[in-house]
DRENDO-1510 file (C-alpha; in Angstrom, 1 decimal, always signed):
<recs>
REC; n; res; u; v; w
REC; 1; MET; +0.0; +0.0; +0.0 .
REC; 2; THR; +1.1; +3.5; -0.7 .
REC; 3; ALA; +1.8; +5.6; +2.4 .
REC; 4; ALA; -0.7; +8.3; +2.9 .
REC; 5; GLN; +0.6; +11.7; +1.9 .
REC; 6; PRO; +0.5; +14.4; +4.6 .
REC; 7; ALA; -2.2; +16.9; +4.0 .
REC; 8; PRO; -0.9; +20.1; +2.5 .
REC; 9; LYS; -0.7; +23.1; +4.8 .
REC; 10; PRO; -3.5; +25.5; +4.3 .
REC; 11; THR; -2.5; +28.7; +2.6 .
REC; 12; PRO; -2.6; +31.6; +5.0 .
REC; 13; ALA; -5.5; +33.9; +4.4 .
REC; 14; LYS; -4.6; +37.3; +3.1 .
REC; 15; PRO; -5.6; +40.1; +5.4 .
REC; 16; HIS; -8.8; +41.8; +4.4 .
REC; 17; ALA; -8.5; +45.2; +2.8 .
REC; 18; LEU; -9.2; +48.1; +5.1 .
REC; 19; THR; -12.8; +49.2; +5.1 .
REC; 20; GLY; -14.0; +52.7; +4.2 .
REC; 21; LEU; -14.7; +53.4; +7.9 .
REC; 22; GLU; -11.2; +52.2; +8.9 .
REC; 23; ILE; -9.6; +54.4; +6.2 .
REC; 24; ALA; -11.6; +57.4; +7.4 .
REC; 25; ALA; -10.4; +56.8; +10.9 .
REC; 26; ILE; -6.8; +56.6; +9.8 .
REC; 27; VAL; -7.2; +59.8; +7.8 .
REC; 28; ALA; -8.9; +61.5; +10.8 .
REC; 29; ILE; -6.0; +60.6; +13.1 .
REC; 30; ILE; -3.4; +61.8; +10.6 .
REC; 31; VAL; -5.2; +65.2; +10.2 .
REC; 32; VAL; -5.8; +65.6; +14.0 .
REC; 33; TRP; -2.1; +64.9; +14.8 .
REC; 34; GLY; -0.8; +67.0; +11.9 .
REC; 35; VAL; -3.0; +70.0; +12.9 .
REC; 36; ASN; -1.9; +69.4; +16.5 .
REC; 37; ASN; +1.7; +70.0; +15.6 .
REC; 38; ALA; +0.9; +73.3; +14.0 .
REC; 39; GLY; -1.3; +74.2; +17.0 .
REC; 40; ALA; +1.7; +73.5; +19.3 .
REC; 41; LYS; +3.8; +76.0; +17.3 .
REC; 42; LEU; +1.0; +78.6; +17.3 .
REC; 43; ALA; +0.5; +78.2; +21.1 .
REC; 44; THR; +4.2; +78.5; +21.9 .
REC; 45; GLU; +4.4; +81.7; +19.9 .
REC; 46; HIS; +2.2; +83.4; +22.5 .
REC; 47; LEU; +2.7; +81.3; +25.7 .
REC; 48; SER; +5.8; +79.8; +27.3 .
REC; 49; PRO; +6.3; +76.1; +26.4 .
REC; 50; LEU; +5.8; +74.5; +29.9 .
REC; 51; LEU; +2.7; +76.7; +30.4 .
REC; 52; VAL; +1.3; +75.4; +27.1 .
REC; 53; GLY; +1.9; +71.8; +28.2 .
REC; 54; ALA; +0.4; +72.4; +31.6 .
REC; 55; ILE; -2.8; +73.9; +30.1 .
REC; 56; ARG; -3.1; +71.1; +27.6 .
REC; 57; PHE; -2.9; +68.4; +30.2 .
REC; 58; GLY; -5.1; +70.3; +32.5 .
REC; 59; ILE; -7.8; +70.1; +29.8 .
REC; 60; ALA; -6.9; +66.4; +29.1 .
REC; 61; SER; -7.0; +65.5; +32.8 .
REC; 62; ALA; -10.5; +66.9; +33.2 .
REC; 63; CYS; -11.6; +64.6; +30.3 .
REC; 64; LEU; -9.7; +61.5; +31.3 .
REC; 65; PHE; -9.6; +61.6; +35.1 .
REC; 66; ALA; -12.5; +59.1; +35.4 .
REC; 67; PHE; -10.4; +56.5; +33.6 .
REC; 68; VAL; -7.5; +56.7; +36.1 .
REC; 69; ARG; -8.4; +54.1; +38.8 .
REC; 70; PRO; -6.8; +50.9; +40.2 .
REC; 71; PRO; -5.3; +48.5; +39.5 .
REC; 72; PHE; -1.9; +49.9; +38.6 .
REC; 73; PRO; +0.1; +46.8; +37.6 .
REC; 74; ASP; +3.9; +46.9; +37.5 .
REC; 75; TRP; +3.9; +50.4; +39.0 .
REC; 76; LYS; +7.7; +50.9; +38.8 .
REC; 77; SER; +7.6; +50.5; +35.0 .
REC; 78; LEU; +4.4; +52.6; +34.8 .
REC; 79; LEU; +6.1; +55.4; +36.7 .
REC; 80; ILE; +8.9; +55.4; +34.2 .
REC; 81; ILE; +6.4; +55.5; +31.3 .
REC; 82; VAL; +4.5; +58.4; +32.9 .
REC; 83; LEU; +7.5; +60.5; +33.8 .
REC; 84; VAL; +9.5; +60.0; +30.6 .
REC; 85; GLY; +6.6; +59.8; +28.2 .
REC; 86; GLY; +4.8; +62.6; +30.0 .
REC; 87; PRO; +6.5; +65.7; +31.4 .
REC; 88; ILE; +10.0; +65.0; +30.0 .
REC; 89; GLN; +8.8; +64.2; +26.4 .
REC; 90; TYR; +6.1; +66.9; +26.2 .
REC; 91; GLY; +8.3; +69.4; +27.9 .
REC; 92; LEU; +10.9; +68.8; +25.2 .
REC; 93; VAL; +8.3; +68.9; +22.4 .
REC; 94; TYR; +6.8; +72.2; +23.4 .
REC; 95; THR; +10.3; +73.7; +24.0 .
REC; 96; ALA; +11.3; +72.6; +20.5 .
REC; 97; TYR; +8.4; +74.3; +18.9 .
REC; 98; TRP; +9.0; +77.4; +21.1 .
REC; 99; LEU; +12.6; +77.6; +19.9 .
REC; 100; ALA; +11.8; +76.9; +16.2 .
REC; 101; GLN; +11.0; +79.4; +13.5 .
REC; 102; ASP; +9.3; +76.8; +11.3 .
REC; 103; ILE; +7.2; +73.7; +12.1 .
REC; 104; SER; +8.6; +71.4; +9.4 .
REC; 105; PRO; +12.1; +70.6; +10.5 .
REC; 106; VAL; +11.1; +69.9; +14.1 .
REC; 107; THR; +8.2; +67.8; +13.1 .
REC; 108; VAL; +10.3; +65.6; +10.8 .
REC; 109; ALA; +13.1; +65.4; +13.4 .
REC; 110; ASN; +10.7; +64.2; +16.1 .
REC; 111; GLN; +9.7; +61.2; +13.9 .
REC; 112; LEU; +13.1; +59.7; +14.7 .
REC; 113; TRP; +11.3; +58.2; +17.7 .
REC; 114; ILE; +10.5; +55.2; +15.5 .
REC; 115; PRO; +14.2; +54.4; +14.7 .
REC; 116; PHE; +15.0; +55.1; +18.4 .
REC; 117; THR; +12.3; +52.6; +19.5 .
REC; 118; SER; +13.9; +49.8; +17.4 .
REC; 119; LEU; +17.4; +50.8; +18.8 .
REC; 120; PHE; +16.2; +50.9; +22.4 .
REC; 121; ALA; +14.3; +47.6; +22.0 .
REC; 122; PHE; +17.6; +46.0; +20.9 .
REC; 123; LEU; +19.7; +47.6; +23.7 .
REC; 124; ILE; +17.2; +47.2; +26.6 .
REC; 125; LEU; +14.9; +44.2; +25.7 .
REC; 126; GLY; +17.4; +42.3; +23.5 .
REC; 127; GLU; +15.0; +42.3; +20.6 .
REC; 128; ARG; +16.4; +41.5; +17.2 .
REC; 129; LEU; +17.4; +44.4; +15.0 .
REC; 130; SER; +16.9; +43.5; +11.3 .
REC; 131; ARG; +19.2; +44.6; +8.5 .
REC; 132; GLY; +16.3; +46.6; +7.0 .
REC; 133; ALA; +15.8; +48.5; +10.3 .
REC; 134; LEU; +19.5; +49.3; +10.5 .
REC; 135; VAL; +19.6; +50.6; +7.0 .
REC; 136; GLY; +16.4; +52.6; +7.7 .
REC; 137; MET; +18.0; +54.2; +10.8 .
REC; 138; GLY; +21.0; +55.3; +8.9 .
REC; 139; ILE; +18.9; +56.8; +6.1 .
REC; 140; ALA; +16.7; +58.6; +8.6 .
REC; 141; PHE; +19.6; +60.2; +10.5 .
REC; 142; VAL; +21.3; +61.2; +7.3 .
REC; 143; GLY; +18.1; +62.8; +6.0 .
REC; 144; VAL; +17.7; +64.8; +9.2 .
REC; 145; ALA; +21.3; +65.9; +9.1 .
REC; 146; TRP; +21.0; +67.0; +5.5 .
REC; 147; MET; +17.8; +68.9; +6.2 .
REC; 148; THR; +19.4; +70.6; +9.2 .
REC; 149; LEU; +22.5; +71.7; +7.2 .
REC; 150; ASP; +20.3; +73.9; +5.0 .
REC; 151; ALA; +21.1; +77.5; +5.6 .
REC; 152; HIS; +17.6; +78.3; +6.7 .
REC; 153; ALA; +17.0; +75.2; +8.7 .
REC; 154; LEU; +20.3; +75.6; +10.4 .
REC; 155; GLN; +18.9; +78.5; +12.3 .
REC; 156; ASP; +16.6; +76.0; +14.1 .
REC; 157; TRP; +19.4; +73.6; +15.0 .
REC; 158; ARG; +18.7; +73.9; +18.7 .
REC; 159; ALA; +15.0; +73.2; +18.1 .
REC; 160; ILE; +15.8; +70.2; +15.9 .
REC; 161; LEU; +18.1; +68.7; +18.6 .
REC; 162; VAL; +15.4; +69.2; +21.3 .
REC; 163; GLY; +12.9; +67.6; +18.9 .
REC; 164; ILE; +15.1; +64.6; +18.4 .
REC; 165; SER; +15.6; +64.4; +22.2 .
REC; 166; ALA; +11.8; +64.4; +22.6 .
REC; 167; GLY; +11.6; +61.6; +20.1 .
REC; 168; ALA; +14.2; +59.6; +22.1 .
REC; 169; ALA; +12.2; +60.1; +25.3 .
REC; 170; TRP; +9.0; +58.9; +23.7 .
REC; 171; ALA; +10.8; +55.9; +22.2 .
REC; 172; LEU; +12.2; +54.9; +25.7 .
REC; 173; ALA; +8.7; +55.2; +27.2 .
REC; 174; THR; +7.4; +53.0; +24.3 .
REC; 175; VAL; +10.0; +50.3; +24.9 .
REC; 176; VAL; +9.3; +50.2; +28.6 .
REC; 177; ALA; +5.6; +49.9; +27.8 .
REC; 178; ARG; +6.3; +46.8; +25.8 .
REC; 179; ARG; +7.3; +44.9; +28.9 .
REC; 180; THR; +4.5; +46.2; +31.0 .
REC; 181; THR; +1.1; +44.6; +31.6 .
REC; 182; SER; -1.3; +46.0; +29.0 .
REC; 183; ILE; -3.2; +49.1; +30.1 .
REC; 184; PRO; -6.3; +50.4; +28.3 .
REC; 185; PRO; -5.2; +53.4; +26.1 .
REC; 186; LEU; -7.6; +55.9; +27.7 .
REC; 187; LYS; -6.4; +54.9; +31.2 .
REC; 188; MET; -2.8; +55.3; +29.9 .
REC; 189; GLN; -3.6; +58.7; +28.5 .
REC; 190; GLY; -5.3; +59.7; +31.7 .
REC; 191; LEU; -2.2; +58.6; +33.7 .
REC; 192; LEU; +0.1; +60.6; +31.4 .
REC; 193; ALA; -2.2; +63.7; +31.7 .
REC; 194; VAL; -2.5; +63.5; +35.5 .
REC; 195; GLY; +1.2; +62.9; +35.8 .
REC; 196; THR; +2.3; +65.6; +33.4 .
REC; 197; LEU; +0.1; +68.4; +34.6 .
REC; 198; PRO; +1.7; +69.1; +38.0 .
REC; 199; VAL; +5.3; +68.6; +36.8 .
REC; 200; LEU; +4.9; +71.1; +33.9 .
REC; 201; ALA; +2.8; +73.5; +36.0 .
REC; 202; PHE; +5.6; +73.5; +38.7 .
REC; 203; GLY; +8.3; +73.9; +36.0 .
REC; 204; SER; +6.4; +76.8; +34.5 .
REC; 205; LEU; +6.1; +78.4; +37.9 .
REC; 206; VAL; +9.8; +78.1; +38.7 .
REC; 207; PHE; +11.4; +78.7; +35.3 .
REC; 208; GLU; +9.0; +80.9; +33.3 .
REC; 209; HIS; +7.5; +84.3; +34.0 .
REC; 210; ASP; +4.7; +86.7; +33.0 .
REC; 211; GLN; +2.3; +83.8; +32.5 .
REC; 212; ILE; -0.8; +85.7; +33.6 .
REC; 213; ASP; -0.1; +88.5; +31.2 .
REC; 214; ALA; +0.5; +86.1; +28.4 .
REC; 215; ILE; -2.7; +84.2; +29.1 .
REC; 216; ARG; -4.7; +87.4; +29.1 .
REC; 217; ALA; -3.1; +88.5; +25.8 .
REC; 218; ALA; -3.4; +85.1; +24.0 .
REC; 219; PRO; -5.7; +85.3; +20.9 .
REC; 220; PRO; -8.7; +82.9; +20.5 .
REC; 221; MET; -6.8; +80.6; +18.1 .
REC; 222; VAL; -4.3; +79.8; +20.9 .
REC; 223; TRP; -7.2; +78.5; +23.0 .
REC; 224; VAL; -8.6; +76.6; +20.1 .
REC; 225; SER; -5.3; +74.9; +19.6 .
REC; 226; LEU; -5.0; +74.0; +23.3 .
REC; 227; ILE; -8.5; +72.5; +23.4 .
REC; 228; TRP; -7.7; +70.7; +20.2 .
REC; 229; ALA; -4.6; +69.2; +21.8 .
REC; 230; GLY; -6.3; +68.4; +25.1 .
REC; 231; VAL; -9.6; +66.9; +23.8 .
REC; 232; VAL; -9.4; +66.1; +20.0 .
REC; 233; SER; -5.8; +64.8; +20.0 .
REC; 234; SER; -5.4; +63.3; +23.5 .
REC; 235; VAL; -9.0; +61.8; +23.7 .
REC; 236; LEU; -10.7; +61.4; +20.4 .
REC; 237; ALA; -7.7; +60.5; +18.2 .
REC; 238; THR; -6.5; +58.0; +20.9 .
REC; 239; THR; -10.0; +56.4; +21.0 .
REC; 240; LEU; -9.9; +56.0; +17.2 .
REC; 241; LEU; -6.5; +54.5; +17.3 .
REC; 242; PHE; -7.6; +52.1; +20.0 .
REC; 243; TRP; -10.6; +51.1; +17.9 .
REC; 244; LEU; -8.4; +50.5; +14.9 .
REC; 245; VAL; -5.8; +48.3; +16.7 .
REC; 246; GLN; -8.6; +46.3; +18.2 .
REC; 247; ARG; -9.8; +45.5; +14.6 .
REC; 248; ARG; -6.4; +45.2; +13.0 .
REC; 249; GLU; -2.8; +44.4; +13.9 .
REC; 250; ALA; -1.0; +47.5; +15.1 .
REC; 251; GLY; +1.6; +47.0; +12.4 .
REC; 252; ARG; -1.1; +47.1; +9.7 .
REC; 253; VAL; -2.2; +50.5; +10.9 .
REC; 254; THR; +0.7; +52.5; +12.2 .
REC; 255; PRO; +2.8; +52.8; +9.0 .
REC; 256; TYR; -0.1; +54.9; +7.5 .
REC; 257; LEU; +0.2; +57.3; +10.4 .
REC; 258; LEU; +3.7; +58.3; +9.3 .
REC; 259; ALA; +1.9; +60.7; +6.9 .
REC; 260; THR; +1.2; +63.0; +9.8 .
REC; 261; PRO; +4.3; +65.2; +9.2 .
REC; 262; VAL; +3.0; +65.9; +5.6 .
REC; 263; VAL; -0.1; +67.6; +7.1 .
REC; 264; SER; +2.0; +69.7; +9.5 .
REC; 265; ILE; +4.4; +70.7; +6.6 .
REC; 266; LEU; +1.5; +71.7; +4.4 .
REC; 267; ILE; +0.0; +73.8; +7.2 .
REC; 268; GLY; +3.3; +75.4; +8.0 .
REC; 269; TRP; +4.0; +76.2; +4.4 .
REC; 270; THR; +0.6; +77.5; +3.4 .
REC; 271; LEU; -0.6; +79.2; +6.6 .
REC; 272; MET; +2.4; +79.9; +8.8 .
REC; 273; ASN; +5.1; +81.1; +6.4 .
REC; 274; ASP; +7.4; +78.1; +6.7 .
REC; 275; VAL; +10.3; +78.3; +4.3 .
REC; 276; LEU; +10.7; +75.0; +2.3 .
REC; 277; THR; +13.9; +75.0; +0.3 .
REC; 278; PRO; +14.9; +72.1; -2.0 .
REC; 279; GLN; +17.4; +70.9; +0.6 .
REC; 280; ILE; +14.9; +70.9; +3.4 .
REC; 281; LEU; +12.3; +69.0; +1.3 .
REC; 282; THR; +14.9; +66.5; +0.1 .
REC; 283; GLY; +16.3; +65.9; +3.6 .
REC; 284; ALA; +12.7; +65.6; +5.0 .
REC; 285; ALA; +11.9; +63.1; +2.3 .
REC; 286; ILE; +15.0; +61.0; +2.9 .
REC; 287; ALA; +14.4; +61.1; +6.7 .
REC; 288; MET; +10.8; +60.0; +6.3 .
REC; 289; GLY; +11.8; +57.3; +3.8 .
REC; 290; GLY; +14.2; +55.9; +6.4 .
REC; 291; VAL; +11.5; +56.0; +9.1 .
REC; 292; VAL; +9.1; +54.2; +6.9 .
REC; 293; LEU; +11.7; +51.5; +6.2 .
REC; 294; VAL; +12.3; +51.0; +9.9 .
REC; 295; ALA; +8.5; +50.8; +10.5 .
REC; 296; LEU; +8.0; +48.3; +7.8 .
REC; 297; ALA; +11.0; +46.2; +8.9 .
REC; 298; GLU; +9.7; +46.0; +12.4 .
REC; 299; ARG; +6.3; +45.2; +11.1 .
REC; 300; GLY; +7.7; +42.3; +9.1 .
REC; 301; LEU; +9.8; +41.1; +12.0 .
REC; 302; ARG; +6.9; +41.1; +14.4 .
REC; 303; ALA; +4.7; +39.3; +11.8 .
REC; 304; GLY; +7.4; +36.6; +11.4 .
REC; 305; ALA; +7.7; +36.2; +15.2 .
REC; 306; ALA; +3.9; +35.8; +15.5 .
REC; 307; LYS; +4.0; +32.9; +12.9 .
REC; 308; ALA; +6.8; +31.1; +14.6 .
</recs>
């Protein structure tokens, strides 16, 4: 008798295409975050950076406080996430926009948080660093350097370095979060808001001055941008993202969100008098290409690990 042949392995099902509602949610998040970057620049032109952060997270805390309740698993890691991803990261972000003349270079430089995340995951968690991720990192850093060396962008070199530092802080918080028990996103946002508010408020009280006069003189659009940051970005966009990653793998969704800087650059160029020279545009494109390569390499690595 002929031995029975083993049944062929079933062909893995292809992921379903994104639905129209999912595409609309992704576009909404990109627009919200892109507008939020421009709003941060607008707000820091009228208010000091730590004050801007304190007001934003005062608004967010009012919206999210109800989600901050026990249990608080792995509280030591959670404390690192809240401190590094909250007041340190946002303090640096708002300081970068306060220092900058233009939105575009800082926004692009801040996207280096994605390569930093892969690097820190390798150094801290021992995760594998693929060749594609390494190449992408190199391309991203070269792109930011080329963009910064433009004669106009070079005037914002301090803002760009602070923006890169903010990205590194967020990457560190992200890596620590990977080894922490999963926490619902709105609870995590609430913890970040509640943890960030007192630190930035105290920092503003100690290191900044004339806050009351600045608040009184702030035009209505500054308050619109702060409400946008505290409610639309911190609450609504996060809720949409949570809904998406419940329906899809995070690696299927997040690469699309790398289009966020395009929205910020367009707003800066059309409405806020950003200067976009060929070298700035070329450097930004190279940097974002490297960031996309890192994101796709990590997505592929995680997909492979899931199948193993």
